[in-house]
C-alpha positions, 0 to 999 in steps of 0.5 A, spaced: 752 913 884 751 914 892 743 913 891 745 906 888 749 905 894 744 907 899 739 902 896 744 897 896 745 898 904 738 898 905 737 891 901 742 888 905 739 891 912 732 888 909 736 881 908 739 881 915 732 883 918 729 877 915 735 872 917 734 874 924 726 872 924 728 865 921 725 860 925 728 854 921 735 852 924 741 851 919 746 846 920 753 846 916 754 841 911 761 839 915 757 837 921 752 832 917 754 825 916 750 820 911 750 812 912 747 806 908 742 806 913 739 813 913 739 812 905 735 806 906 730 810 910 730 815 905 728 811 899 723 807 903 720 814 905 720 817 898 716 810 896 711 811 901 710 818 899 709 816 892 704 811 894 700 815 899 700 821 894 697 816 888 692 814 893 690 821 895 689 823 888 685 817 886 680 818 892 680 826 890 678 824 882 673 819 884 666 822 885 663 823 892 656 820 892 652 821 898 645 817 898 639 819 902 632 816 903 625 818 904 618 817 904 616 818 896 611 824 897 609 824 890 605 817 890 599 820 887 603 823 881 603 820 874 609 817 870 610 814 863 612 807 861 617 808 856 618 801 852 622 799 846 622 791 845 622 787 839 618 780 838 620 775 833 612 775 831 608 779 826 605 785 829 598 782 827 599 776 831 600 780 838 598 785 842 600 789 848 596 792 854 597 795 861 593 793 867 593 795 874 593 790 880 585 789 879 586 787 872 583 794 869 586 797 863 590 803 865 594 804 859 593 807 853 597 802 849 594 805 842 600 810 843 605 805 842 607 804 835 608 798 831 613 796 825 616 790 822 623 789 823 628 783 822 629 780 828 636 777 827 641 783 829 646 786 824 654 785 826 654 793 828 648 792 832 651 785 835 657 789 837 653 795 840 649 790 845 656 787 847 659 793 849 653 796 852 653 789 856 660 790 858 659 797 861 653 795 865 657 790 868 662 795 871 656 798 875 655 805 878 663 805 880 664 806 873 659 811 871 664 815 867 664 809 862 656 810 862 657 817 860 661 815 854 655 812 851 651 818 851 645 818 847 646 811 843 645 808 850 638 810 849 636 806 843 639 800 839 644 803 833 641 803 826 642 797 822 648 796 817 647 791 812 651 793 807 645 793 802 643 786 803 636 784 803 634 782 810 627 779 811 622 783 816 620 777 821 619 781 827 615 786 830 618 792 834 613 795 839 616 802 842 613 808 845 610 811 851 604 810 856 602 814 861 600 811 867 598 812 875 603 810 880 600 804 882 602 796 882 600 793 875 603 789 869 605 790 862 604 784 857 605 782 850 600 776 848 598 772 842 592 775 839 590 782 838 588 786 844 581 788 844 577 793 849 571 791 852 566 796 855 566 794 862 569 788 862 577 790 861 580 787 854 581 780 851 586 778 846 583 775 840 586 770 836 583 766 829 586 759 828 592 756 830 598 761 830 605 759 831 608 762 837 615 765 838 616 770 844 623 770 843 624 778 844 629 783 845 629 789 850 632 795 847 629 799 852 625 799 858 624 805 863 619 809 868 619 816 867 624 821 864 630 817 862 637 820 863 642 820 857 648 815 858 644 812 864 644 804 864 637 801 866 637 793 868 633 791 862 637 795 857 639 790 851 637 784 854 635 778 849 631 772 850 630 766 846 624 761 847 626 754 845 619 752 844 612 756 842 609 755 849 614 759 853 612 764 858 617 770 860 615 774 867 619 780 869 618 782 876 620 789 877 621 793 883 621 801 882 625 806 886 623 813 885 630 816 885 632 824 884 639 825 882 643 832 884 649 834 881 652 841 880 649 841 873 643 837 874 637 836 878 632 830 875 627 826 878 627 819 875 626 811 876 631 806 877 629 799 878 631 792 880 629 786 876 628 778 877 625 774 872 622 767 871 622 763 865 618 757 864 615 752 859 607 752 858 605 744 859 599 743 861 600 736 861 605 736 866 602 741 871 606 747 868 599 752 867 599 759 864 599 763 858 605 764 853 607 771 852 611 776 856 609 779 862 613 785 866 610 786 873 612 792 876 611 795 883 613 802 886 617 802 892 614 807 898 621 810 899 625 814 894 632 815 894 636 821 893 643 821 890 647 827 890 654 828 887 658 833 891 664 836 889 671 835 893 674 841 896 681 843 893 684 846 899 682 840 903 685 836 898 692 840 898 692 840 905 692 832 905 697 832 900 702 836 904 700 832 911 702 826 907 709 829 905 710 832 912 708 827 916 712 821 913 718 826 912 717 827 920 716 820 922 722 817 918 727 822 921 724 821 928 725 813 926 732 814 923 734 818 929 731 813 934 734 806 931 741 810 929 741 812 937 739 805 939 744 801 935 750 806 937 748 805 944 748 797 943 754 797 940 758 802 945 755 797 951 758 791 947 765 794 946 766 796 953 764 788 955 769 785 950 775 790 951 780 786 955 782 788 962 790 791 962 795 787 967 800 791 971 807 789 970 
């Protein structure tokens, strides 16, 4: 019993010691008054806190992406052109080649595979391309949406024709071609491509051929492809109004390194401009009908680094927002209230009528 009392006394003594070091003054409830103006300021204060906290949380959830640029140190290295295209012509009527700026054949196009496929898309493929195009439209600000695509963003989803026989009227050309990092072009023209020793190559065509260079680019990348990442020409679809039509794509390739917590990869992003025109020698529009992708490598490499945000800094900012608004609103309330009382007091003194002696 005595021990329990002694423990109780020690607890009370400890509480008294803690009370003595209290740095925060307390005001009795009987000395606190409230008014409607203070209620309005308090309401505005809490609304401001909610809005700023919402902004801070959104900013914290967004990836912190830093961009750096440097001279490309791997100009002499090799990379692969990865292509997956479907052209609305039979495979034996067209040929693909890769040439450098001097017209020399620099790519082993025998590595490309050809297969007959239907050019008209199935309904499930149309839905896929529509979704892919919508996600591309959001841009890098919505990279998380691209991650949702996963592996299916790398190739067209398989057809689902529900058992209906569909004519195979197009040629799918797909595969990878190793090339040097020099300016060049990848093209698909009518006629089978034949290499001529010492002279480059030629496209041989026998008889009249009904050309149709309507095409779909299911994928075009340079170097290793990152799953879930969208590229400029993925899912692009072009229709040729006439048989003599030229499609030219001008591609500017930028070596890009992506660095995240779990990833450190080298890839090649690119921008593209295109020129589409009808070939009509009679009107002065000369050229050759076909699909030409002219590419050029930038001497400047980009480094994209995603850095994690610090939880301590985030919590500090949150507390600073709450404390700052509460402290500022309290000071503002006091200044306005005191100013209002002062002005009201002066007004009352001026309006009190002077007393007259009897």
